[in-house]
N, CA, C and O atoms as CSV, one atom per row, in Angstrom:
chain,resi,resn,atom,element,x,y,z
A,1,MET,N,N,0.752,-1.292,0.080
A,1,MET,CA,C,0.139,0.156,0.253
A,1,MET,C,C,0.745,1.310,0.036
A,1,MET,O,O,1.811,1.401,0.646
A,2,ASN,N,N,0.470,2.187,-0.580
A,2,ASN,CA,C,1.035,3.687,-0.830
A,2,ASN,C,C,1.336,3.883,0.703
A,2,ASN,O,O,0.580,3.441,1.568
A,3,ARG,N,N,2.353,4.490,0.946
A,3,ARG,CA,C,2.394,4.997,2.276
A,3,ARG,C,C,2.417,6.205,2.686
A,3,ARG,O,O,3.079,6.433,3.698
A,4,LYS,N,N,1.755,7.235,2.065
A,4,LYS,CA,C,0.603,7.615,1.971
A,4,LYS,C,C,-0.240,7.534,2.353
A,4,LYS,O,O,-0.378,8.218,3.367
A,5,LEU,N,N,-1.232,6.854,2.004
A,5,LEU,CA,C,-1.987,6.098,1.964
A,5,LEU,C,C,-2.629,5.326,3.585
A,5,LEU,O,O,-3.794,5.131,3.932
A,6,ILE,N,N,-1.909,5.161,3.985
A,6,ILE,CA,C,-1.589,4.113,5.258
A,6,ILE,C,C,-2.051,5.468,6.869
A,6,ILE,O,O,-2.649,5.264,7.925
A,7,PRO,N,N,-1.518,6.528,6.384
A,7,PRO,CA,C,-1.527,7.384,7.378
A,7,PRO,C,C,-2.684,7.989,7.248
A,7,PRO,O,O,-3.388,8.284,8.214
A,8,ALA,N,N,-3.040,8.274,5.801
A,8,ALA,CA,C,-4.379,9.028,6.106
A,8,ALA,C,C,-5.585,8.185,6.031
A,8,ALA,O,O,-6.590,8.818,6.357
A,9,LEU,N,N,-5.853,6.708,5.637
A,9,LEU,CA,C,-6.802,5.561,6.631
A,9,LEU,C,C,-6.792,5.979,7.774
A,9,LEU,O,O,-7.712,6.662,8.222
A,10,VAL,N,N,-5.627,5.603,8.532
A,10,VAL,CA,C,-5.855,5.186,10.092
A,10,VAL,C,C,-6.406,6.824,10.594
A,10,VAL,O,O,-7.285,6.845,11.456
A,11,LEU,N,N,-5.902,8.122,10.068
A,11,LEU,CA,C,-6.497,9.073,10.760
A,11,LEU,C,C,-8.273,9.134,9.999
A,11,LEU,O,O,-9.127,9.303,10.870
A,12,SER,N,N,-8.606,9.065,9.138
A,12,SER,CA,C,-10.247,8.848,8.701
A,12,SER,C,C,-10.438,8.051,9.874
A,12,SER,O,O,-11.193,8.445,10.763
A,13,ALA,N,N,-9.833,6.983,9.955
A,13,ALA,CA,C,-10.652,6.294,11.122
A,13,ALA,C,C,-10.847,6.499,12.432
A,13,ALA,O,O,-11.904,6.214,12.995
A,14,VAL,N,N,-9.594,7.132,13.145
A,14,VAL,CA,C,-9.546,7.748,13.990
A,14,VAL,C,C,-10.871,8.998,14.119
A,14,VAL,O,O,-11.598,9.308,15.062
A,15,LEU,N,N,-10.805,9.317,13.227
A,15,LEU,CA,C,-12.106,11.109,13.517
A,15,LEU,C,C,-13.187,10.512,13.422
A,15,LEU,O,O,-14.118,11.107,13.965
A,16,ALA,N,N,-13.504,9.295,12.808
A,16,ALA,CA,C,-14.936,8.535,12.484
A,16,ALA,C,C,-15.575,8.078,13.492
A,16,ALA,O,O,-16.783,8.094,13.729
A,17,ALA,N,N,-14.079,7.372,14.503
A,17,ALA,CA,C,-14.709,6.762,15.953
A,17,ALA,C,C,-15.176,7.878,17.053
A,17,ALA,O,O,-15.979,7.793,17.982
A,18,ALA,N,N,-14.396,8.913,16.606
A,18,ALA,CA,C,-14.263,10.126,17.619
A,18,ALA,C,C,-15.853,10.904,17.539
A,18,ALA,O,O,-16.528,11.496,18.380
A,19,GLY,N,N,-16.036,10.605,16.235
A,19,GLY,CA,C,-17.680,11.228,16.174
A,19,GLY,C,C,-17.169,12.973,15.279
A,19,GLY,O,O,-17.800,14.025,15.386
A,20,CYS,N,N,-16.567,12.870,14.897
A,20,CYS,CA,C,-16.051,14.392,13.904
A,20,CYS,C,C,-16.446,14.543,13.030
A,20,CYS,O,O,-15.834,14.828,12.001
A,21,SER,N,N,-18.297,14.311,13.241
A,21,SER,CA,C,-19.247,14.971,11.861
A,21,SER,C,C,-19.330,16.214,12.185
A,21,SER,O,O,-19.634,16.859,11.181
A,22,GLY,N,N,-19.161,17.127,13.454
A,22,GLY,CA,C,-19.496,18.830,13.181
A,22,GLY,C,C,-21.269,18.647,13.376
A,22,GLY,O,O,-21.819,19.731,13.181
A,23,GLU,N,N,-22.165,17.623,13.683
A,23,GLU,CA,C,-23.360,18.037,13.752
A,23,GLU,C,C,-23.371,18.090,15.058
A,23,GLU,O,O,-24.453,17.504,15.083
A,24,ASP,N,N,-23.034,18.348,16.737
A,24,ASP,CA,C,-23.377,18.661,17.570
A,24,ASP,C,C,-22.368,20.100,17.857
A,24,ASP,O,O,-21.288,20.216,18.437
A,25,GLN,N,N,-23.144,20.971,17.256
A,25,GLN,CA,C,-22.981,22.530,17.280
A,25,GLN,C,C,-23.295,23.040,18.859
A,25,GLN,O,O,-22.870,24.144,19.200
A,26,LYS,N,N,-23.900,22.373,19.622
A,26,LYS,CA,C,-24.133,23.193,20.692
A,26,LYS,C,C,-22.709,23.105,21.883
A,26,LYS,O,O,-22.511,23.936,22.769
A,27,LYS,N,N,-21.856,21.893,21.608
A,27,LYS,CA,C,-20.844,21.980,22.336
A,27,LYS,C,C,-19.717,23.083,22.258
A,27,LYS,O,O,-19.120,23.214,21.189
A,28,THR,N,N,-19.392,23.889,23.345
A,28,THR,CA,C,-18.272,25.291,22.872
A,28,THR,C,C,-17.362,24.990,23.684
A,28,THR,O,O,-16.436,25.799,23.617
A,29,ASP,N,N,-17.218,24.246,24.370
A,29,ASP,CA,C,-15.819,23.874,25.189
A,29,ASP,C,C,-15.883,22.697,25.378
A,29,ASP,O,O,-16.960,22.111,25.270
A,30,ASP,N,N,-14.444,21.890,25.795
A,30,ASP,CA,C,-13.867,20.134,26.358
A,30,ASP,C,C,-13.849,20.327,27.571
A,30,ASP,O,O,-13.201,21.278,28.009
A,31,ALA,N,N,-14.469,19.581,28.320
A,31,ALA,CA,C,-13.460,19.131,29.574
A,31,ALA,C,C,-12.849,18.167,30.116
A,31,ALA,O,O,-13.361,17.047,30.117
A,32,SER,N,N,-11.363,18.458,30.812
A,32,SER,CA,C,-11.188,16.776,31.267
A,32,SER,C,C,-11.726,16.490,32.628
A,32,SER,O,O,-11.320,15.476,33.195
A,33,THR,N,N,-12.784,17.438,33.351
A,33,THR,CA,C,-12.976,16.715,34.419
A,33,THR,C,C,-14.070,16.363,34.661
A,33,THR,O,O,-14.373,16.016,35.803
A,34,GLY,N,N,-15.042,16.361,33.538
A,34,GLY,CA,C,-16.395,16.031,33.247
A,34,GLY,C,C,-17.242,16.884,34.409
A,34,GLY,O,O,-17.790,16.192,35.267
A,35,VAL,N,N,-17.330,17.742,34.463
A,35,VAL,CA,C,-18.255,18.752,35.008
A,35,VAL,C,C,-18.872,19.457,33.426
A,35,VAL,O,O,-18.190,19.972,32.540
A,36,ASP,N,N,-19.815,19.335,33.449
A,36,ASP,CA,C,-21.256,19.563,32.571
A,36,ASP,C,C,-21.778,20.534,33.088
A,36,ASP,O,O,-22.252,20.594,34.223
A,37,VAL,N,N,-21.687,22.006,31.670
A,37,VAL,CA,C,-22.457,22.811,32.032
A,37,VAL,C,C,-23.599,23.046,30.542
A,37,VAL,O,O,-23.461,23.055,29.318
A,38,ASP,N,N,-24.491,23.178,31.321
A,38,ASP,CA,C,-25.742,23.345,30.085
A,38,ASP,C,C,-26.387,24.897,30.341
A,38,ASP,O,O,-26.988,25.152,31.385
A,39,LEU,N,N,-26.186,25.927,29.237
A,39,LEU,CA,C,-26.966,27.167,28.774
A,39,LEU,C,C,-28.372,27.078,28.189
A,39,LEU,O,O,-28.393,27.719,27.137
A,40,VAL,N,N,-29.552,26.531,28.466
A,40,VAL,CA,C,-30.655,26.963,27.985
A,40,VAL,C,C,-31.168,28.414,28.695
A,40,VAL,O,O,-31.270,28.621,29.904
A,41,TYR,N,N,-31.475,29.402,27.543
A,41,TYR,CA,C,-31.957,30.659,26.875
A,41,TYR,C,C,-32.754,30.955,26.184
A,41,TYR,O,O,-33.042,30.132,25.316
A,42,LEU,N,N,-33.689,32.580,26.222
A,42,LEU,CA,C,-34.180,32.899,25.114
A,42,LEU,C,C,-33.332,33.754,24.459
A,42,LEU,O,O,-33.215,34.765,25.151
A,43,ASN,N,N,-32.546,33.844,23.235
A,43,ASN,CA,C,-31.844,34.222,22.610
A,43,ASN,C,C,-32.027,35.531,21.806
A,43,ASN,O,O,-31.709,35.730,20.634
A,44,HIS,N,N,-32.714,36.540,22.848
A,44,HIS,CA,C,-32.870,37.887,22.839
A,44,HIS,C,C,-32.847,38.880,23.850
A,44,HIS,O,O,-32.973,38.530,25.023
A,45,PRO,N,N,-32.656,40.454,23.454
A,45,PRO,CA,C,-32.765,41.560,24.295
A,45,PRO,C,C,-34.275,40.681,25.859
A,45,PRO,O,O,-35.292,40.262,25.306
A,46,PRO,N,N,-34.271,40.578,26.835
A,46,PRO,CA,C,-33.331,41.488,27.441
A,46,PRO,C,C,-31.679,40.527,28.054
A,46,PRO,O,O,-30.613,41.016,28.430
A,47,VAL,N,N,-32.193,38.700,27.902
A,47,VAL,CA,C,-31.517,37.909,27.867
A,47,VAL,C,C,-30.027,38.312,27.771
A,47,VAL,O,O,-29.173,38.295,28.658
A,48,GLN,N,N,-29.922,38.696,26.412
A,48,GLN,CA,C,-28.344,38.828,25.958
A,48,GLN,C,C,-27.301,39.320,26.983
A,48,GLN,O,O,-26.310,38.644,27.262
A,49,PRO,N,N,-27.560,40.506,27.525
A,49,PRO,CA,C,-26.285,40.649,28.360
A,49,PRO,C,C,-26.577,40.001,29.204
A,49,PRO,O,O,-26.831,40.906,29.999
A,50,VAL,N,N,-26.759,39.167,29.712
A,50,VAL,CA,C,-27.131,38.217,31.034
A,50,VAL,C,C,-25.819,37.266,30.070
A,50,VAL,O,O,-24.601,37.399,30.195
A,51,LEU,N,N,-26.375,36.555,29.360
A,51,LEU,CA,C,-25.584,35.957,28.670
A,51,LEU,C,C,-23.847,35.850,28.832
A,51,LEU,O,O,-22.948,35.079,29.167
A,52,LYS,N,N,-24.144,37.396,28.267
A,52,LYS,CA,C,-22.429,37.705,28.414
A,52,LYS,C,C,-21.594,37.449,29.885
A,52,LYS,O,O,-20.502,36.935,30.127
A,53,ASP,N,N,-22.509,37.980,30.632
A,53,ASP,CA,C,-22.103,38.144,31.837
A,53,ASP,C,C,-21.732,37.081,32.514
A,53,ASP,O,O,-20.811,37.171,33.326
A,54,ILE,N,N,-22.548,35.615,32.237
A,54,ILE,CA,C,-22.235,34.033,32.117
A,54,ILE,C,C,-21.016,33.616,31.451
A,54,ILE,O,O,-20.211,32.875,32.016
A,55,ASP,N,N,-20.855,34.027,30.354
A,55,ASP,CA,C,-19.276,33.944,29.570
A,55,ASP,C,C,-18.504,34.439,30.036
A,55,ASP,O,O,-17.388,33.920,30.078
A,56,GLN,N,N,-18.749,35.638,30.579
A,56,GLN,CA,C,-17.019,35.739,31.589
A,56,GLN,C,C,-17.099,34.880,32.639
A,56,GLN,O,O,-16.079,35.023,33.312
A,57,VAL,N,N,-17.979,33.871,33.209
A,57,VAL,CA,C,-17.442,33.361,33.995
A,57,VAL,C,C,-16.599,31.940,33.920
A,57,VAL,O,O,-15.585,31.387,34.348
A,58,LEU,N,N,-17.841,31.735,33.001
A,58,LEU,CA,C,-17.092,30.287,32.069
A,58,LEU,C,C,-15.913,30.557,31.743
A,58,LEU,O,O,-14.956,29.841,32.036
A,59,ALA,N,N,-15.833,31.776,31.002
A,59,ALA,CA,C,-14.081,31.664,30.643
A,59,ALA,C,C,-13.029,31.289,31.497
A,59,ALA,O,O,-12.119,30.614,31.015
A,60,ASP,N,N,-12.993,31.636,32.782
A,60,ASP,CA,C,-12.406,31.400,34.091
A,60,ASP,C,C,-11.946,29.933,34.314
A,60,ASP,O,O,-11.009,29.534,35.007
A,61,TYR,N,N,-13.197,28.929,33.247
A,61,TYR,CA,C,-12.792,27.943,33.612
A,61,TYR,C,C,-12.909,27.418,32.108
A,61,TYR,O,O,-14.011,26.901,31.928
A,62,LYS,N,N,-12.566,27.411,31.633
A,62,LYS,CA,C,-12.390,26.498,29.974
A,62,LYS,C,C,-11.392,25.404,30.499
A,62,LYS,O,O,-10.582,25.435,31.425
A,63,GLY,N,N,-11.699,24.501,29.664
A,63,GLY,CA,C,-11.014,23.321,30.061
A,63,GLY,C,C,-10.506,22.762,31.198
A,63,GLY,O,O,-9.581,22.042,31.573
A,64,LYS,N,N,-11.901,23.641,31.803
A,64,LYS,CA,C,-12.378,22.516,33.353
A,64,LYS,C,C,-13.824,22.027,33.047
A,64,LYS,O,O,-14.286,20.903,33.246
A,65,VAL,N,N,-14.445,23.138,32.510
A,65,VAL,CA,C,-15.607,22.502,32.059
A,65,VAL,C,C,-16.414,22.084,30.304
A,65,VAL,O,O,-15.992,22.454,29.209
A,66,SER,N,N,-17.295,21.468,30.512
A,66,SER,CA,C,-18.041,21.112,29.271
A,66,SER,C,C,-19.525,22.263,28.867
A,66,SER,O,O,-20.557,22.242,29.537
A,67,VAL,N,N,-19.351,23.004,27.899
A,67,VAL,CA,C,-20.178,24.006,28.137
A,67,VAL,C,C,-21.041,23.487,26.782
A,67,VAL,O,O,-20.476,23.124,25.751
A,68,SER,N,N,-22.954,23.520,27.014
A,68,SER,CA,C,-23.961,22.602,26.192
A,68,SER,C,C,-24.560,23.793,26.156
A,68,SER,O,O,-25.052,24.229,27.196
A,69,ARG,N,N,-24.650,24.741,24.621
A,69,ARG,CA,C,-26.103,25.502,24.693
A,69,ARG,C,C,-27.325,25.303,23.791
A,69,ARG,O,O,-27.594,24.879,22.667
A,70,TYR,N,N,-28.071,25.958,25.126
A,70,TYR,CA,C,-29.289,25.552,24.096
A,70,TYR,C,C,-30.225,26.872,23.889
A,70,TYR,O,O,-30.840,27.294,24.868
A,71,ASP,N,N,-30.325,27.434,22.813
A,71,ASP,CA,C,-31.867,28.367,22.237
A,71,ASP,C,C,-33.363,27.699,22.564
A,71,ASP,O,O,-34.054,26.992,21.831
A,72,ALA,N,N,-33.590,28.115,23.763
A,72,ALA,CA,C,-35.005,27.743,24.137
A,72,ALA,C,C,-36.030,27.792,22.872
A,72,ALA,O,O,-36.963,27.006,22.707
A,73,ASP,N,N,-35.716,28.742,22.113
A,73,ASP,CA,C,-36.510,28.961,21.057
A,73,ASP,C,C,-36.547,27.922,20.041
A,73,ASP,O,O,-37.502,28.096,19.284
A,74,THR,N,N,-35.908,26.995,19.784
A,74,THR,CA,C,-34.978,26.141,18.672
A,74,THR,C,C,-35.706,24.586,19.312
A,74,THR,O,O,-35.836,24.195,20.472
A,75,PRO,N,N,-36.143,23.860,17.797
A,75,PRO,CA,C,-36.314,22.190,18.281
A,75,PRO,C,C,-35.579,21.974,19.063
A,75,PRO,O,O,-36.121,21.775,20.150
A,76,GLU,N,N,-34.236,21.883,19.073
A,76,GLU,CA,C,-33.178,21.134,19.742
A,76,GLU,C,C,-33.662,22.253,21.711
A,76,GLU,O,O,-33.716,21.783,22.848
A,77,GLY,N,N,-33.872,23.564,21.285
A,77,GLY,CA,C,-33.615,23.978,22.619
A,77,GLY,C,C,-35.108,23.638,23.152
A,77,GLY,O,O,-35.193,23.842,24.363
A,78,LYS,N,N,-35.901,23.330,22.758
A,78,LYS,CA,C,-37.630,22.710,23.336
A,78,LYS,C,C,-37.497,21.572,24.087
A,78,LYS,O,O,-37.915,21.498,25.243
A,79,GLU,N,N,-36.675,20.250,23.232
A,79,GLU,CA,C,-36.950,19.118,23.526
A,79,GLU,C,C,-35.775,19.124,24.928
A,79,GLU,O,O,-36.235,18.725,25.998
A,80,PHE,N,N,-34.372,19.549,24.897
A,80,PHE,CA,C,-33.872,19.855,26.056
A,80,PHE,C,C,-34.556,20.397,26.905
A,80,PHE,O,O,-34.337,19.942,28.028
A,81,THR,N,N,-35.716,21.618,26.840
A,81,THR,CA,C,-36.444,22.323,28.054
A,81,THR,C,C,-37.398,20.953,28.621
A,81,THR,O,O,-37.698,20.635,29.772
A,82,ASP,N,N,-37.710,20.336,27.361
A,82,ASP,CA,C,-38.702,19.237,27.850
A,82,ASP,C,C,-38.114,18.265,28.724
A,82,ASP,O,O,-38.476,18.282,29.901
A,83,GLU,N,N,-37.083,17.236,28.266
A,83,GLU,CA,C,-36.418,16.644,28.777
A,83,GLU,C,C,-36.465,16.623,30.648
A,83,GLU,O,O,-36.685,15.799,31.535
A,84,HIS,N,N,-36.031,18.390,30.505
A,84,HIS,CA,C,-35.197,18.444,32.213
A,84,HIS,C,C,-36.367,19.549,33.139
A,84,HIS,O,O,-36.273,20.424,33.999
A,85,ASP,N,N,-37.509,18.845,32.314
A,85,ASP,CA,C,-39.057,19.693,33.728
A,85,ASP,C,C,-39.182,21.261,33.466
A,85,ASP,O,O,-40.000,21.948,34.078
A,86,LEU,N,N,-38.281,21.790,32.479
A,86,LEU,CA,C,-38.188,23.401,32.573
A,86,LEU,C,C,-39.467,23.838,31.415
A,86,LEU,O,O,-39.639,23.682,30.207
A,87,THR,N,N,-40.339,24.566,32.729
A,87,THR,CA,C,-41.319,24.757,31.781
A,87,THR,C,C,-42.107,26.401,32.164
A,87,THR,O,O,-41.865,27.050,33.181
A,88,GLY,N,N,-42.749,26.675,31.428
A,88,GLY,CA,C,-43.029,28.067,31.399
A,88,GLY,C,C,-42.259,28.678,30.771
A,88,GLY,O,O,-41.546,28.024,30.010
A,89,HIS,N,N,-42.089,30.105,30.823
A,89,HIS,CA,C,-41.298,30.781,29.948
A,89,HIS,C,C,-39.921,30.556,30.415
A,89,HIS,O,O,-39.966,31.488,31.218
A,90,VAL,N,N,-38.947,30.172,30.546
A,90,VAL,CA,C,-37.804,29.995,31.180
A,90,VAL,C,C,-36.619,30.661,29.874
A,90,VAL,O,O,-36.127,30.182,28.853
A,91,ALA,N,N,-36.529,31.922,30.545
A,91,ALA,CA,C,-35.617,32.895,30.072
A,91,ALA,C,C,-33.773,32.111,29.729
A,91,ALA,O,O,-33.041,31.940,28.754
A,92,ILE,N,N,-33.736,31.825,31.346
A,92,ILE,CA,C,-31.929,31.550,31.304
A,92,ILE,C,C,-32.228,30.695,32.550
A,92,ILE,O,O,-32.614,31.173,33.617
A,93,ALA,N,N,-31.976,29.158,32.275
A,93,ALA,CA,C,-31.574,28.139,33.124
A,93,ALA,C,C,-30.164,27.877,32.930
A,93,ALA,O,O,-29.638,28.100,31.839
A,94,VAL,N,N,-29.544,27.436,33.876
A,94,VAL,CA,C,-27.829,26.510,34.040
A,94,VAL,C,C,-28.079,25.446,34.845
A,94,VAL,O,O,-28.531,25.574,35.983
A,95,LEU,N,N,-27.843,24.499,34.384
A,95,LEU,CA,C,-27.339,23.078,34.808
A,95,LEU,C,C,-26.458,23.000,34.804
A,95,LEU,O,O,-25.865,23.609,33.914
A,96,ILE,N,N,-25.754,22.289,35.668
A,96,ILE,CA,C,-24.263,22.170,36.437
A,96,ILE,C,C,-24.624,20.377,36.891
A,96,ILE,O,O,-25.165,19.995,37.929
A,97,ASP,N,N,-24.109,19.504,35.711
A,97,ASP,CA,C,-23.955,18.027,35.588
A,97,ASP,C,C,-25.721,17.394,35.825
A,97,ASP,O,O,-26.105,16.616,36.698
A,98,GLY,N,N,-26.565,18.070,34.684
A,98,GLY,CA,C,-27.468,17.744,34.573
A,98,GLY,C,C,-28.973,18.095,35.438
A,98,GLY,O,O,-30.114,17.657,35.288
A,99,LYS,N,N,-28.412,19.034,36.343
A,99,LYS,CA,C,-29.324,19.177,37.249
A,99,LYS,C,C,-29.711,20.920,37.637
A,99,LYS,O,O,-28.927,21.641,38.252
A,100,VAL,N,N,-30.576,21.206,37.315
A,100,VAL,CA,C,-30.947,22.903,37.380
A,100,VAL,C,C,-30.254,24.051,38.262
A,100,VAL,O,O,-30.825,25.134,38.131
A,101,SER,N,N,-29.607,24.056,38.772
A,101,SER,CA,C,-28.960,24.872,39.300
A,101,SER,C,C,-29.557,26.615,39.841
A,101,SER,O,O,-30.000,27.034,40.911
A,102,PHE,N,N,-29.270,27.317,38.399
A,102,PHE,CA,C,-29.605,28.554,38.532
A,102,PHE,C,C,-31.110,28.979,37.596
A,102,PHE,O,O,-30.872,28.618,36.444
A,103,LYS,N,N,-32.118,29.414,37.641
A,103,LYS,CA,C,-33.140,29.655,36.817
A,103,LYS,C,C,-33.396,30.744,36.731
A,103,LYS,O,O,-33.357,31.370,37.791
A,104,GLY,N,N,-33.651,31.254,35.891
A,104,GLY,CA,C,-34.329,33.144,35.895
A,104,GLY,C,C,-33.078,33.905,35.683
A,104,GLY,O,O,-31.941,33.451,35.551
A,105,PHE,N,N,-33.466,35.117,35.673
A,105,PHE,CA,C,-32.233,36.375,35.693
A,105,PHE,C,C,-31.839,36.605,37.224
A,105,PHE,O,O,-32.545,36.858,38.200
A,106,PRO,N,N,-30.638,36.449,37.106
A,106,PRO,CA,C,-29.537,37.018,38.300
A,106,PRO,C,C,-30.867,37.812,39.224
A,106,PRO,O,O,-31.934,38.176,38.730
A,107,ALA,N,N,-30.539,37.920,40.380
A,107,ALA,CA,C,-31.052,39.141,41.046
A,107,ALA,C,C,-31.089,40.457,40.632
A,107,ALA,O,O,-30.261,40.685,39.750
A,108,GLY,N,N,-31.679,41.288,40.923
A,108,GLY,CA,C,-31.737,42.900,40.632
A,108,GLY,C,C,-31.261,42.431,38.641
A,108,GLY,O,O,-30.275,43.160,38.522
A,109,GLU,N,N,-31.336,42.083,37.963
A,109,GLU,CA,C,-30.868,42.178,36.490
A,109,GLU,C,C,-32.249,41.924,35.520
A,109,GLU,O,O,-32.258,42.137,34.308
A,110,ALA,N,N,-33.775,41.269,36.550
A,110,ALA,CA,C,-34.915,41.025,35.665
A,110,ALA,C,C,-35.508,42.232,35.183
A,110,ALA,O,O,-35.679,43.082,36.057
A,111,PRO,N,N,-35.857,42.527,34.063
A,111,PRO,CA,C,-37.023,43.345,33.201
A,111,PRO,C,C,-38.038,43.423,34.292
A,111,PRO,O,O,-38.291,44.367,35.040
A,112,ILE,N,N,-38.615,42.130,34.219
A,112,ILE,CA,C,-39.602,41.810,35.785
A,112,ILE,C,C,-39.664,41.194,36.590
A,112,ILE,O,O,-39.456,39.988,36.457
A,113,LYS,N,N,-39.989,41.764,37.824
A,113,LYS,CA,C,-39.947,40.674,39.192
A,113,LYS,C,C,-40.342,39.270,38.920
A,113,LYS,O,O,-39.324,38.587,39.030
A,114,SER,N,N,-41.776,38.238,38.493
A,114,SER,CA,C,-41.547,37.159,37.950
A,114,SER,C,C,-40.399,36.668,37.308
A,114,SER,O,O,-40.099,35.579,37.797
A,115,ALA,N,N,-39.520,37.070,36.284
A,115,ALA,CA,C,-38.576,36.812,35.779
A,115,ALA,C,C,-37.039,36.544,36.628
A,115,ALA,O,O,-36.095,35.890,36.184
A,116,GLU,N,N,-37.095,37.167,37.807
A,116,GLU,CA,C,-35.892,37.184,38.698
A,116,GLU,C,C,-35.619,35.679,39.454
A,116,GLU,O,O,-36.716,35.187,39.715
A,117,GLY,N,N,-34.889,35.102,39.737
A,117,GLY,CA,C,-34.041,34.169,40.006
A,117,GLY,C,C,-33.529,34.688,41.666
A,117,GLY,O,O,-33.873,35.783,42.112
A,118,ASP,N,N,-32.711,33.757,42.414
A,118,ASP,CA,C,-32.691,34.171,43.508
A,118,ASP,C,C,-30.844,34.126,43.476
A,118,ASP,O,O,-30.148,33.685,44.390
A,119,TRP,N,N,-30.537,34.483,42.675
A,119,TRP,CA,C,-28.990,33.801,42.596
A,119,TRP,C,C,-28.655,35.293,41.695
A,119,TRP,O,O,-29.335,36.079,41.036
A,120,GLU,N,N,-26.777,35.135,42.200
A,120,GLU,CA,C,-26.385,36.168,41.230
A,120,GLU,C,C,-25.130,35.817,40.655
A,120,GLU,O,O,-24.566,34.758,40.929
A,121,ILE,N,N,-24.718,36.581,39.947
A,121,ILE,CA,C,-23.642,35.861,39.162
A,121,ILE,C,C,-22.337,35.445,39.924
A,121,ILE,O,O,-21.730,34.555,39.329
A,122,GLU,N,N,-21.895,35.761,40.804
A,122,GLU,CA,C,-21.144,35.192,41.679
A,122,GLU,C,C,-21.242,33.966,42.635
A,122,GLU,O,O,-20.428,33.397,43.362
A,123,ASP,N,N,-22.649,33.773,42.327
A,123,ASP,CA,C,-23.345,31.912,42.804
A,123,ASP,C,C,-22.823,31.119,42.138
A,123,ASP,O,O,-22.088,30.188,42.467
A,124,LEU,N,N,-23.400,31.648,40.523
A,124,LEU,CA,C,-22.350,30.735,39.371
A,124,LEU,C,C,-20.822,30.408,39.747
A,124,LEU,O,O,-20.206,29.360,39.937
A,125,ASP,N,N,-20.634,31.176,39.760
A,125,ASP,CA,C,-18.727,31.320,39.816
A,125,ASP,C,C,-18.510,30.610,41.154
A,125,ASP,O,O,-18.066,29.472,41.304
A,126,ALA,N,N,-18.807,31.272,41.883
A,126,ALA,CA,C,-19.203,30.111,43.059
A,126,ALA,C,C,-19.065,28.321,42.890
A,126,ALA,O,O,-18.087,27.594,43.069
A,127,ALA,N,N,-20.212,28.056,42.550
A,127,ALA,CA,C,-20.646,26.871,42.158
A,127,ALA,C,C,-19.526,26.528,41.187
A,127,ALA,O,O,-18.608,25.923,41.741
A,128,LEU,N,N,-19.418,26.668,40.365
A,128,LEU,CA,C,-18.233,26.323,39.288
A,128,LEU,C,C,-17.065,25.805,40.287
A,128,LEU,O,O,-16.723,24.652,40.551
A,129,ARG,N,N,-16.606,26.956,40.717
A,129,ARG,CA,C,-15.110,27.160,41.365
A,129,ARG,C,C,-15.191,25.648,42.091
A,129,ARG,O,O,-14.337,24.779,41.918
A,130,GLN,N,N,-16.518,25.483,43.037
A,130,GLN,CA,C,-16.531,24.386,43.666
A,130,GLN,C,C,-16.285,22.649,43.183
A,130,GLN,O,O,-15.487,21.799,43.578
A,131,ARG,N,N,-17.272,22.629,42.255
A,131,ARG,CA,C,-17.139,21.860,41.513
A,131,ARG,C,C,-15.739,21.679,40.651
A,131,ARG,O,O,-15.214,20.566,40.677
A,132,THR,N,N,-15.330,22.376,40.149
A,132,THR,CA,C,-13.991,22.095,39.248
A,132,THR,C,C,-12.260,22.453,40.298
A,132,THR,O,O,-11.072,22.543,39.988
A,133,LYS,N,N,-13.201,22.575,41.822
A,133,LYS,CA,C,-12.069,22.272,42.943
A,133,LYS,C,C,-10.472,23.716,42.795
A,133,LYS,O,O,-9.334,23.885,43.233
A,134,GLY,N,N,-11.330,24.295,42.018
A,134,GLY,CA,C,-10.636,25.423,41.438
A,134,GLY,C,C,-10.716,26.615,42.235
A,134,GLY,O,O,-10.167,27.650,41.854
């Protein structure tokens, strides 16, 4: 067999086995620690500024957490919210290792009181620090 063909075949087999199809676009970071963070959100104002704050926290844990994002207005997002019993108008939900850890806007950031959760951005940071032991 051609010497260039064998490495190409091996590489193809490895990529196929690893699932390098590009279909799983929701995954935005890969973690070695096994801490999974799922973000469910409505991708429009007034949620977007809060997502930026969440992203700033997540940036500190790059390589320590695996982040998946679900726009609740998409079929994939709707399926995810149904699977996790996130009913009603969920503006933002943060799940850590499959459990809803934070839901609604952070305290003081909701446009209306009924959309406000009982958490702050610092709580997310503290929860991730504890889970990643960092």
